[in-house]
N, C-alpha and C positions, 0 to 999 in steps of 0.2 A: 504494500500500500504506500509506504514512504517513497519507494523508488518511482512509483507512478506519479506522485505529486512533484517530485524533483524533476522528472522529465517534462511535465506540463509547464512548470515554472521556467525551465531552460528554454523550451519551445516558445513560450510567450515573450521572453526577454530577447531572443534572437530574431524571431519572426515578427513579433508585435511591435517592435520599436521602429521608429522612423525619425527623420529629421525634417526641419523646415529650412528651405534654402531661399534666401532673398539676395539678389545681387548687391554687392557692397562697393562696387567700383565707383570711386569719386566721393564716397560718403565719409571716409576717414582722411584726415583727422577731423574729429568733431570738436569744435571749440565753443565754449559758452561762458558767459558771466553768470553769477548766481548771487542771490540774497537768501538768507536762511533766518527764520525766526522759530522759536519753539520752547518747549520745556523738556529738560533732561534731568532726571533724579530730583525733581522738584525745584530746579533752578532755571530761570529764564536765560535763553541764549539768543544771540543775534550776531550774525556774521555776514560778510560778503566775500566774494572770491571769484576765481576762474577755474575752469576745468578744461583739460586737454585729454582727449581720448584718441589714441592712435590705432587701436584695434579693439575687438570685442573683449579682450582680456587685459589690456595694458593702458594705463593712463596716470595722470597726476592731477591732484587738486591743490590749489594754493588758497589759503585762508588769509584774508587781509585784516589787519588791525585798524583801529580808528584813524590812524594817519595814512592808511593806504599801503603800508608796507606788509609784505608777507610775514606772518607770524608762525604759521604752521604749513607744512606740506604733507600731503597724503599720497604715497606711492602705492599703486595697485598693480599687481601682476599675478595672473592666474589664480585669483581668489585670495591671495595674500595681501593684506593691507598693513602698511607701516605708516605710523604717524610720526612725523619728524618735527623738531623745533627749528627755530631760525638758523641754528648752526648745523643742522643736518643730523643731530643726534636722535636716535629712535626713542620716542616716549612710550609708545604702546604698539602692540601687534595684534591683529585679528585675522581670522580665516573665515571665509564664507563658502558654502558648498557650491554656489553657482559661479563658476569661473568666468562666465560670459555676462556678468552683471553690468559691466561698463557698456557692453553692446546694447543692453536693454535701455540704458540711459540715452544712448544715441538713436534709439528707435528700432533696434533690431532684435527679433526673437533669438534665443540661444540656438547655436548651430548643432548641439549635441542631440543624442537620442532622447525621445520622450516616451512616456508610458501609454498615454491616451490623449485623444483629441476629440472634443465634442463641440458641435455647433449649437449655439443658443441664440436664435434670431440673427442679429447682425454681429454677434461676437463669437469668438472661438475660445474655449477653455482647454489649455494644454497642461497635463500633469507630468511632472518630472519626479525623479527620485528625491530631489531637494525641495520641492514645493510645487507651485502652480503659477501659471501666467494666463491672463485673459487678454486677447487681442481684438481690435476692432475690425471692421470690414476691409480696411487697408493694411492689415497685418501689423498695426502699430500697437504698442503696449497700452493697455487700459489699467490693469492692476497686476500686482505681483505679490505672491505669498512665499516667504522663505521660511522653511523649518530649520530652526537653530537649536542648539543644546540649551542655551540660557533661556531664551524666549523668542517666539517667532517675530518676524518683521513683515508688516504689510505696507505696500506702497500703492498709492492711487495716482495715475497720470492724467492730467487735464491739459492737453495741448490746445493753444489758440495761436495759430500762425507760428512765428519763431519763438513764442513764449510757451514754456512747458511748466505747469505748476505741478509740484509733487507734494503729496501729503504722506508722511512716513509715520507709522504707528508701531510701537513696540512696548507692550505693557502699558504703563501710564505715561510713557514718553511720547511726545509728538513733535515732529518737525515739519514746517511748511517751507518749501523751497521754490523759488521762482528761477528757472533757468532761461536765459535769453541766448538762443543759438546764434553764433556769429558765422560759423562755417561748418559745412558737412552735416551729417546726420540725416535722418529720414523725416523729420518733423515738419518740413515746409509744405 
């Protein structure tokens, strides 16, 4: 009986998985300015900055202080996130299970295998091992759910032209981000 279940799971994983392919030529680098407001651990936060995404898995975020100087840099590579201070020293490290998270920020669904895809009216819900993604009729992200060990993260995308508003929720923490696309990406 156990052998039968194992064969079914292997068959589903090898045959049932597929990928979403969207042409990316000319869409990278994706450059954007952002402003961020929210509450983290009961404290109000407010930042501005810039983001440069060179591929679905690689990019850098600069966070500006009140004088407009970069006070933090966030290097992202294949799901590894390093937060650096002004002098380039690592302050903190994180890992997220979706290595293509930056591509989602630029408007691209992840390129890896998914478990299932279901159409709901004008949207498509795609389930991955790491969570789920809802796309609109143009295959642009509408919402993202990441399953993490500490607590899940939910992101809602609201694009209006070159402006993309993101609402990020994780437990009691909430961040509202406005991204203004300057170059590349699929949001236009």
